[in-house]
N, C-alpha and C positions, 0 to 999 in steps of 0.2 A: 197823339201823344201818350208814351206811357208815362201814369203819374209817378212823382218823386216822392218814395216815401222813406222816411224819416225817422230813426227814434228820438225822443222827447224828454229831456229829465225834467220828471214833474218835482214842478218848486214849492214844495209842501215844506214849512217850517218846522223844525221838529227839535225836540229836548237835545239842546249841548250837553246839560249836564251837572246842575249844582255841586254834586258829591265831586266830580273831576274838578272843577274850579274852583271848589275853597279848599280841597285837599291840595292842590296844589298850590294854592297861595299862603297855605299852612295856618289860616287863620281861623279855624273850624274850631270853637270852643274858646278862642281864645280874646275875645271882649272883654272890657273891660264891663262889670256890673254897673248900672243904673241905681245910684243910691237914690230911693225912693225917699219924700216928704211926704209927712203928715201919714193920712190913711191908707198910703202908697208902702208905706213903711212896714205894714204889717207880717207876720211869723208867714203866714201862710203865699205871700208874695216870696218872699227872700226864698224860703226851700222851692217854690215851682223856678225860679233861676235857678237855685243850682243846680236842679236836677235837668233843665234845659242845657247849664253849660255844660255839666257831666256828658248828656247822652250825644250832645257834639263833638263833643274830644275822641267819644267810645267812634263815633261814627253811627249812632242810633239815631238815625234822623227823623224817624217818625214818633219815638220816646220824645225828642225835643219837643218836635211841633206840639206832642202832646203838652207837656210841661209849659213851654212858651205860650201854648194856648188859654191855659189856666191864669196865668199872670196879664196878660191881655184883658180876661173876662172878669177877673181883680180888677185891675186897674187901666181901663179901657182909654184913655187920654195920655196915656203914658208912650209917644212916638216910640220909642226905645222898646220896645215892647212888641209893637206890631213891626217893627223894621227885624227882630231876632226872629218872629215868626215867621215873618217871611222869608228868610234864608233857610232853614229849616224845612218850609214848606218847600222852597227851590231845592234846595238838596234831598229830599226824598223823591223828587220828581213829579210835581205838582204845581205847574209854574201857573196854571189860570188862579189856584188858591192867592197863590203868593202874589200873585199881582195884587190883588185887593190888600193885599197886608202893606205890601209898600206903598200903594196909593195911599190908601192911611195915613201911613205913618207920614208921607211927603207934607198929608193935609194939615196934621197935625203941627209938625216942624219942617217947612221946606229944604232948612238950610242942611237934609242929613245925603250926604252925597252917597254912599251906599246903597240907600236906598232908591236913589234918583236912576243911579246905572243899573241895579238889580230890577228895576220896575219895568226898562226897557226889555231886558232879556227874557223878564218873566212875559211881557205880553208879547213878544215874538215870536217866543215857542212855547206858548197855549195859542197859535196861528190867527193873533189881534195886530197883524202888521199896520196898517192904518193906524191904530194909536201907538203901535210901538217905534216908527220910524222919527219921530222929531226927538225922540231920548236918544235911539241910535247915534243919531245923526249929529246931536249934539254932544253926545259923551266920547265919542270914537277920538276925537282930535285933542280931547285934553285929559285923555287917562293916564298916569305913568305908570301904572302896573301893563306889564307885556302880556300876559296871562290873561285879564280880563279885557283887553284892550281886543287882541285877538280873540278873544269870544263874541263879544259885540261887533267885532267888525263881521265876523261871519254870520251872527244873526240878521245882520243890515244887509248882507250881500242878499241870504235865500230871501229873506221878505222884499227885496228890491224886484227878483224876478217872480216872486209869487203876486206880487201888485202890477206884474209887466212893465214897470219902471226899470228898462236894461236902461237908457242913460244914467240913471243912477248906481245901474250894476256897476256898469264901466267907471265910474268915476271912483268905488270902493275899492275896485281892483286894481287901479291905480295905489292907490294907498295901500291897500293889503302886499300888496307886490313889492312896495316898497321899503314898509314897515317889517314887512315877513317874507324876504325873498326867496328863500328855500324851505317853507314851511308846507306839508304835502297836504294839508287840507287845502289851503291858498292854493297851491299850483292845480288839485285836482279839479278845484270850482272853475278855475280861470279857464282848464282846459273845455269844461262844460258848457260854462256859460256861453263862449266865445262860438264851440258849436251849436247850443242851441239858438242862439243868435242867428245863425248862417241858417239854421234849417227854419226858423220865425222867416227870415228875408225872401229865403226861395219857394217857402208855402205860398207866400204873399203873391211874389211873382209870379208865380205859373195859376195862383188864382184869377189874377189881376189883368194880366197879360199872355194868357195863355198859349197865342199863337205869334207874338213876338219870335224876332231872330235871339233875343238873351237866355227866354225858353227853350226855345230847339238846342243852345250851346247847353244851358243848365243842364237840361238831360241827356247829350250827349257825355257831359263831364262825370253825371253819374253814374253811365251807361258803365264807363270809362272803369272810374273808381270800382266798381262788380264786376271786372272780370270780363266782360259783356263786350270785347273788342270788336266784332263784325258789327254791333246792334250802335255803336260809339260812333265806327268808322263812318255807318249809314246816317248817320245823325249829323255828324260835323258837315258830311257834303251837302247836306239838306240846308246846312249854315249857309255854306259858300256860294248856294243857289240863290239865297236869300241876299246874303251880301257877301259880295265876292273883296271885297277890301275888308273885311272885319278881321285885326291883327290878331296873332294868335291861333287861328287855323289849319294852317300850313303845316305850323309847328306839333300843332296834336295830330296830325294826321300824319307826319312823318315818321312821332316818335311811337305810335301804332303800328305802325308798316315795320318799323324795326325789332318793336315789341313779338313779332310774328313767327316762330319759329320758320317757318321756310322764308322768312322776310327777302324783300327785293330790294340789295342796297340801291339797285341804280331809280327806282323809284320813292323811295326816302329821299333818295339829296336831293330830286328834283321838289318835294315839296318843304325841304327846308330853302331852298333858292326861290322857292316863289314866297316864302314868308318874309325874306329879307329885302322882296323887291314890294310887299306889302307896308312890311316895318324894317326899314334897314338899320334898325336900334335893336334889333333882336339879337342878344348875346346869345340866349340858346344855341339859334340855329346855326351861328358861326361859329360855338363850340361844337354841334353837332359834329359839321362839316368837317372840322379840323382833326375830329376822332374819328369818321370817315375816312382820310386824308389817311393818318397817322395807323391806323390798321393797315392800310391798302402800301404802307409805307413808303408814301410822297410825302417827304420828311417837307420841302417846300413850302406847297398848300397848306400841309396841316401847322406850320408854324404861322403862315400868314392868316390865317383861321382864327388860331387862339390868340397870335395878339392881336385880330379886330374884338375879338371877346372878352378880354381882359380888358381892352381899352373902353369898350362899352359899358362893360360893370369890372372894375378892379375888384369889388370883393366876392367874386366867380371862383371861388377854390378849385373845385374839378379843371376849369379852365387854366386857371394858371398851373396848377398841376400837368395836364395835358402839354399847355406850351415846353417847359421844363424838359418833360419823357423826349418831344418831338426834336428839341433845340439838343440833348446829348446824342440822340439817335442822330444824328444829323451833324456828328464833333464837333459843336459848338457847346462845350460842356458851362467854360466859363460863363456863356450869356446866361444858360439855367440857372446859376446858384439863382438870381434874384428871384425871378416868377416863384421859384419852389422855397427860397425864403418866407416870400410873401404869405405863401399858400400853410405853411408851420405859422406864421403868426395868426393869420386869420381861426385857424383850428387846431391848435396844441394836441388835443386829446386825437387828431384824425391821425392813422397808422402810416396810412400811404404815403403822406406829405412828407413825413419824417424817412420813410423808407427812399422817397425817391432824392431827398436831400443827400442823405446819405451815399447814395450812388455817384451823386453831380457831386459835391465832395472830393470821393475818391479818383473822381478823372482828373478833376484839376489837382491833384498832390496834397490835399490838406487830409492828411489820414488821420489827425487828431478830432476835427469836425467830426468824420466818416464815423468813425467810433462812436462817438457823443451820439448823433443821431441814429446810429444802429441801437443803440441803449435806450434810445427815446420810443423804437420804434417797437424794442421786444414790453417794452413795458405800457407801452398803450395797444399791444396787441389780445392780452389778456382776456380772455371771457367777461369781467365784470364791462369792461372798455366796448368790448362789441357790444353788447347788451344795453348799453346805453348808448352809441352809435344806433343802433337798430330801431330803439323805440323812437329818438329823435328823427331820423329819418322818416317813420311812419307818420311820425306826425307830421310834420312838416313837408313833407316830398321831397324828393328829386329834382333839377330841373335838366337833368338829364344821364346817358349813359356813366354809372359808377366806374372809375380808377381804381388799378387796382394794384398790390405790391407788385409789381414785376420788373424785371430790367428792360431798362429800353433796349431797343433794336440795336 
C-alpha cells in the first residue's frame, strides 16, 4: 500500500513581538514611575528611570533596556524596576531575558498582574512551553484587554501543539473562535491545527493498522485528493472486497466515474443505487440520482430523488436547488418556491440559489420578488464573492455536482 505523505506544520513557538503588543496597547512609556524611598531615591536611579521612559516612548527598546538595567543594578529589590526591564527586553525581541526579569518581579511582589501576563508570554515565546502553560491558561480567561488576550491565547495555542497536547489546543480553539471569530491568525491556526490533527491520526492509523479496511479507505481518499482517480478507484474496489457493506464506498466510486471525461452514466447510477442498498440514509446518493434524472429530463424521477435527499438532509443546499429546478421544469413552479427559499436561507451568499429563486418567482407572477432576487444574484456573483466561495469549497469540499445559474428546462 502506498504510504500517506502529508506536510505537517512545525509547532515551534516564536516571538509574537512585544513591540506590536505594547504599541497597540499604547502603554509603552506611559507607566507612572515608582517613587523610590531611601537609598533608592538617588539621582542616579531617577535619571535611569527617566531615560528608560523616554526610550520606551520613542520605541528605542534597546536603549530602554539599558536604562532600566541600570535602575535594577542600583535598586535590585524594587519589583517594578524588574518589570520595566522585562517589558523593554520583551519589546526588544528578547523573551528569554525578559522572562527572568518578570519572574524576579513576581518573586518580589506577586501582585504585579502585568508581570504575570508577560511572564507567560515570554516563557512561551522563548520555547519554555511547559513552564508557560500554567500562566497562559490562568491569565487568558481573566484578561480584559482584547489585544493582549489574543496574544496570550495564540501563544497558548502554539505551545499546546508543540507539547503534543491536541486536547488543550482544541479547547483553546473553541475559546479563541468565540472571542475572535473573524481574526485572520485565529482562522489560520484553526485550519492548520485541525489539518495537523487529521494528519497525525492518519499516520497513526497507517502505522498501527496498515492492513485494515480503514487504512485502505484512507489511502484511496488520498489518491482521490491527489487526482489519481484510477488508483483511487482500484483502492475503493479493494475496500469493497474487504467489506462489501461499508457505507460511503459505492458513493465514492460513483463520483469517480462521473469525474471521468468519458464517464459511463449507467455505471455511475448503479454505484449510487448500490450505496442506497448499503445506506438508505445517503442523501448525497439520492441527490446524484436526482441530478442525473434531471439532466435526462426525467422530471418525475428527479423530483422523487431530490425530495428524498432533502428529507434526509434539509441543510443540503444543492439538493434544495435541484428540487426547485426540477419542479419548475415540470411545470410546478409554485411548489418550487419553498425549497429554493430554503436554499437561499442556507447560504445567502450563493448566487445560484438567488438566480433559481428569481426564476421561480417570475414563473408564479411575483415580479417584484423576482427582481429583488436577481439583484441579489448579481451582487453575489462579483469576483470577490466567487473567490470566497471557491476558498470555502476548496476547504470543505462539495458533496455532489455543483448546481449552476441556468434556467430550468
